[in-house]
C-alpha positions in Angstrom: 20.0 -5.3 34.1 21.7 -4.4 30.9 25.5 -3.7 31.0 27.4 -1.5 28.5 30.5 -2.6 26.7 32.6 0.4 25.5 35.5 0.2 23.1 37.5 2.7 21.1 38.1 1.5 17.5 41.3 1.9 15.5 40.0 5.0 13.8 39.3 6.6 17.3 35.5 6.1 17.0 33.9 5.1 20.2 31.4 2.2 20.3 29.0 1.4 23.1 27.1 -1.8 23.0 24.2 -2.7 25.4 23.1 -6.3 24.7 19.6 -7.0 26.0 17.9 -10.3 26.6 14.2 -10.8 25.8 14.0 -8.4 22.8 14.1 -8.9 19.0 14.7 -5.1 18.4 17.9 -3.2 17.9 18.5 0.6 18.0 21.6 2.1 16.3 22.1 5.6 17.6 24.9 7.9 16.5 25.7 10.9 18.8 28.0 13.7 17.8 29.2 16.5 20.1 28.1 19.0 17.5 25.2 20.8 19.1 24.3 24.5 18.8 26.7 25.7 21.5 29.5 25.1 19.0 28.1 27.6 16.6 29.5 31.1 16.0 27.1 34.1 15.8 26.8 34.0 12.0 26.3 30.2 12.2 23.2 30.3 14.4 21.0 27.3 13.4 23.6 25.5 11.3 23.8 22.5 13.6 20.1 21.9 13.2 20.1 22.7 9.5 22.9 20.2 8.9 20.8 17.5 10.7 18.1 18.1 8.0 20.7 17.9 5.2 21.9 14.4 6.2 18.4 13.2 5.4 18.7 14.4 1.8 20.7 11.3 0.9 24.3 10.1 0.4 25.9 7.8 -2.1 23.8 4.7 -1.9 20.6 6.2 -0.7 20.8 9.3 -2.7 17.4 10.9 -2.2 15.2 11.5 0.8 12.7 9.0 -0.7 15.2 6.3 -0.9 16.3 6.9 2.7 12.7 6.7 4.1 11.6 4.0 1.7 14.5 1.7 2.9 13.6 2.2 6.6 9.9 1.9 5.9 10.6 -1.3 4.0 11.9 -3.0 7.1 9.2 -1.6 9.4 11.8 0.5 11.3 11.7 3.9 13.0 14.2 6.6 12.3 14.7 10.2 13.3 17.2 12.8 14.4 17.5 15.7 16.9 19.8 18.6 17.6 20.4 19.8 21.2 22.7 22.4 22.8 25.5 19.9 23.2 25.1 17.1 20.7 23.2 15.9 17.7 21.7 12.4 17.4 20.6 10.1 14.6 19.0 6.7 15.1 17.3 3.8 13.5 15.3 1.3 15.5 14.3 -2.0 13.8 13.9 -5.7 14.1 17.3 -7.2 15.0 17.4 -9.3 11.8 17.5 -6.0 9.8 20.2 -4.4 11.9 22.7 -4.3 9.0 20.2 -2.1 7.1 20.2 0.4 10.0 24.0 0.6 10.0 24.0 0.9 6.2 21.5 3.8 6.0 23.0 5.8 8.9 26.6 5.5 7.8 25.6 6.5 4.2 23.8 9.5 5.5 26.5 10.7 7.8 29.7 9.8 6.0 28.6 10.3 2.4 26.1 13.1 2.5 25.8 15.2 -0.7 25.1 18.6 0.7 23.9 19.7 -2.7 23.3 23.4 -3.2 19.9 22.9 -4.6 18.9 20.8 -1.6 20.2 23.5 0.7 18.2 26.3 -1.0 15.0 24.1 -0.9 15.4 23.2 2.7 15.7 26.8 3.8 12.0 27.2 3.3 11.2 24.1 5.3 13.3 25.3 8.3 11.8 28.8 8.2 8.4 27.3 8.4 9.6 25.1 11.3 10.8 28.3 13.0 7.3 29.9 12.4 5.7 26.8 13.9 7.8 27.0 17.1 7.2 30.7 17.5 3.5 30.1 17.1 3.6 27.4 19.8 4.0 29.0 23.3 4.8 25.6 24.9 8.0 25.5 22.8 8.9 29.1 22.7 8.7 29.6 26.5 11.5 27.2 27.0 13.8 29.1 24.7 12.8 32.4 26.3 13.7 31.0 29.7 17.1 29.7 28.5 17.9 33.1 27.0 16.9 34.8 30.3 19.3 32.7 32.3 22.2 32.4 29.8 21.9 35.7 27.9 23.3 36.1 24.4 25.6 33.1 24.6 25.4 29.8 22.6 23.6 28.2 25.6 21.1 31.0 25.6 20.2 30.8 21.9 17.6 28.4 20.5 18.9 25.6 18.2 16.8 26.6 15.1 18.6 29.9 14.4 17.4 33.2 12.9 15.7 33.9 9.6 18.8 35.9 8.5 21.3 33.2 9.3 19.1 30.4 7.9 18.8 32.2 4.6 22.6 32.9 4.5 24.0 29.4 4.7 25.8 28.0 1.6 27.4 24.7 0.8 30.8 25.6 2.1 29.4 26.5 5.5 28.0 23.0 6.0 31.1 21.4 4.7 33.2 23.3 7.2 31.0 22.7 10.2 30.8 19.0 9.3 34.6 18.7 8.8 35.3 20.5 12.2 32.9 18.4 14.3 31.7 15.2 12.6 35.0 13.6 13.3 35.9 10.1 14.5 37.0 11.2 17.9 33.9 13.3 18.4 31.4 10.6 17.5 29.9 7.8 19.5 28.0 4.8 18.0 25.6 3.2 20.4 23.9 -0.1 19.7 21.3 -1.5 22.1 19.1 -4.6 22.0 19.4 -8.0 20.4 23.1 -7.9 19.5 26.4 -9.0 20.9 29.4 -6.7 21.5 31.4 -8.6 18.8 28.7 -8.3 16.2 28.2 -4.6 16.9 32.0 -4.1 16.6 32.1 -5.9 13.3 29.2 -4.0 11.8 30.5 -0.6 13.1 34.0 -1.2 11.6 32.4 -2.3 8.3 30.0 0.6 7.9 31.4 3.5 9.9 34.8 3.6 8.3 35.7 7.1 9.4 39.0 8.5 8.3 40.9 9.1 11.6 40.2 12.8 12.2 40.3 15.2 15.1 37.7 17.6 16.4 38.5 21.2 15.5 36.2 23.2 17.7 35.7 23.8 21.4 32.5 24.9 23.0 32.3 28.2 24.8 32.3 27.2 28.5 29.5 28.5 30.7 30.9 31.0 33.2 27.9 32.7 35.0 24.2 33.1 34.8 22.7 36.5 33.7 21.9 38.7 36.6 20.7 41.8 34.7 17.1 40.8 34.1 15.1 38.3 36.1 11.9 38.5 34.1 11.2 38.0 30.4 7.7 38.8 29.0 6.6 38.0 25.5 3.3 39.8 24.8 1.2 37.5 22.7 -2.5 37.0 22.3 -3.1 33.5 23.7 -5.9 31.5 25.2 -3.8 30.7 28.3 -0.6 32.1 29.8 2.6 30.1 29.7 5.0 30.5 32.6 8.4 29.1 33.6 9.7 30.0 37.0 13.0 28.6 38.0 16.6 28.8 39.0 20.2 27.9 37.9 20.6 24.2 38.5 23.4 21.6 38.6 25.6 20.2 35.9 25.5 16.6 34.7 27.7 14.6 37.1 27.5 17.2 39.9 27.4 15.5 43.4 23.9 16.9 44.0 22.5 16.0 40.6 20.3 13.2 41.9 19.2 15.1 45.0 18.1 17.8 42.6 16.2 15.3 40.4 14.4 13.9 43.4 13.6 17.4 44.6 12.0 18.2 41.2 9.9 15.0 41.5 8.6 15.9 44.9 7.7 19.4 43.8 6.3 18.7 40.3 7.1 15.2 39.1 3.6 13.6 38.9 -0.1 14.0 39.7 0.6 13.6 43.4 3.4 16.1 43.5 3.1 19.3 45.5 2.8 21.7 42.6 0.1 19.5 40.9 -1.9 19.0 44.1 -1.8 22.7 45.1 -1.9 24.6 41.9 -4.2 22.4 39.8 -6.2 20.3 42.2 -6.7 22.6 45.1 -6.8 26.0 43.3 -7.9 25.1 39.8 -5.4 27.5 38.3 -4.0 25.4 35.5 -4.4 22.2 33.4 -0.7 21.2 33.2 2.1 21.9 35.6 5.5 20.2 36.0 8.9 20.7 37.6 12.1 19.5 36.0 15.8 19.4 36.8 17.8 19.7 33.5 21.5 19.1 33.4 24.2 20.2 30.9 27.9 19.4 30.9 28.7 22.6 32.8 25.4 24.0 34.1 21.8 23.2 34.7 18.3 24.5 35.1 15.7 23.8 37.8 12.2 25.1 36.8 8.5 24.7 36.9 6.5 25.1 33.7 2.7 25.7 33.7 -0.1 26.7 31.4 -2.2 29.2 33.5 -5.7 30.8 33.3 -4.9 34.3 32.0 -7.2 35.9 34.6 -5.3 34.3 37.5 -1.7 34.6 36.5 -0.6 36.6 39.6 -2.3 34.1 41.9 -0.6 31.3 40.1 2.9 32.9 40.4 2.4 33.5 44.1 1.3 29.9 44.6 4.3 28.4 42.7 6.7 30.6 44.5 5.0 29.7 47.8 5.7 26.0 47.1 9.3 26.8 46.5 9.5 28.8 49.7 7.9 26.0 51.8 10.4 23.5 50.5 13.3 25.7 51.5 12.1 26.1 55.1 10.7 22.7 56.0 12.2 20.4 53.3 10.6 17.1 52.1 9.0 14.5 54.3 10.4 11.0 54.6 7.4 9.7 52.8 8.0 12.1 49.9 11.6 11.1 49.6 10.7 7.4 49.5 8.0 8.0 46.9 10.3 10.1 44.7 13.0 7.5 44.8 10.6 4.8 43.7 9.1 7.1 41.1 12.5 7.8 39.6 13.7 4.1 39.6 10.3 2.9 38.3 10.2 5.4 35.4 13.8 4.5 34.4 13.1 0.8 34.6 10.1 1.2 32.3 12.1 3.3 29.8 14.9 0.7 29.7 12.4 -1.7 28.1 12.9 0.4 25.0 16.2 -0.1 23.1 16.1 3.5 22.0 15.9 4.8 25.5 18.6 2.3 26.6 20.9 3.6 23.8 20.3 7.2 24.8 20.9 6.6 28.5 24.4 5.2 28.0 25.3 7.2 24.9 24.8 10.7 26.5 27.3 10.0 29.2 29.8 8.9 26.6 29.4 11.8 24.2 29.6 14.3 27.1 32.7 12.6 28.5 31.2 12.1 32.0 31.5 8.8 33.9 28.8 6.4 32.8 26.8 4.5 35.4 25.2 1.1 35.1 21.6 0.9 36.1 22.5 -0.9 39.3 25.1 1.8 40.2 22.5 4.5 39.4 19.9 2.9 41.6 22.4 2.6 44.4 23.2 6.3 44.1 19.5 7.1 44.2 19.1 5.1 47.4 22.1 6.8 48.9 20.4 10.3 48.7 19.0 11.3 52.1 16.2 13.5 53.2 18.8 15.9 54.5 20.5 16.0 51.2 17.3 17.1 49.4 16.6 19.7 52.1 20.1 21.1 51.7 19.8 21.2 47.9 16.4 23.0 48.2 18.0 25.7 50.3 21.0 26.0 47.9 19.1 25.8 44.6 15.8 27.5 45.4 17.4 30.9 46.0 15.0 33.8 45.8 17.8 36.1 44.6 18.2 33.8 41.6 14.6 33.2 40.8 13.7 33.9 37.2 10.4 34.0 35.3 9.6 33.9 31.6 6.0 34.4 30.5 4.1 34.4 27.2 0.6 35.8 27.1 -1.6 38.9 27.3 -0.7 40.0 30.8 -1.8 43.6 30.8 0.1 46.7 32.0 3.1 46.7 34.3 3.5 42.9 34.1 7.2 42.9 34.8 6.9 45.0 37.9 3.9 43.0 39.1 5.5 39.6 38.6 8.9 40.8 40.0 7.3 41.7 43.3 5.8 38.2 43.5 9.2 36.4 43.0 10.7 37.3 46.4 10.3 34.8 49.2 
């Protein structure tokens, strides 16, 4: 399996290279620990907005059209994303065109213009993006659940911001945020695919000629989950109800991280999982339902997300909670544990066929400053998790006193009281 090679360059930039046999593709991914949890109250949304601004062009590729035309011209894919903890920018292309990927990404990130007229124009684009998410319950429900658990903290706020903050940003705001966080020591370049460590180092030193700078902001550490409210209801006329029912989970690198992942697979990780079999196949209460175990650097979320028939919401909540309760009392079967391990290893093996996924797998560990694991090490850790470990984690994590519910839909009167009575087990 692919092995990572990590070096710190003279300017303090970190480079991770993952050479891969049997491919003619390369992904160049740049991760910066500059996600939304580094924002102040008045900066809500600036990390995401800045991501947009990098695509407006730099010195060589000075317009959005030139940026996109250059990548289209080599048949490549490029995109960006902003999360709570980091922002990412990548180009995936044929390996013979890898220098173009380095050239475009470095020009965007190191020489971006941040022109005032571009900022003003992009405000309208982002406000429409905000409207789109608010009109899409599948997206909005996740943000509502995060706010329910984390409260009014950077971790509890969505990345896109508020209309008032989006409209308020000026050129100096972006320059300051970029100067504070888009520094050499806070940035990781990850190169995966048909490339050698030495070639990756040569290209990174040539194109990502960061001035040696130091990160100027620290994230607000997560201290505790909100205990004031356990239920969040957004009344909205929809064709189906959207629910998330879940608990505080484990941080990235926690000793029980993998046991939690396996537990989520057993409960709702596929079409043969407990939630899917019981809630959809046996009861016909929903079309989609899944359970996930999400990890951040200092916290996590364990939750089940479902789109439910509006007329049978109460029954669905009871059924989901019942599956949680059964797991805490009897735990998983040996057969479920074996299947979950094979599922997790199989999905990861398939994803590692893609240089983009490979770059992300190794890059996230590096940007979050947690120990990285080779795939062989990761698989060994999965195999080491026991049935007893998963049963213990189920009792610890699936705590009825810390069971939270977010819902979007037309639920009728007394929804909070009704749903609250159904969460206890």
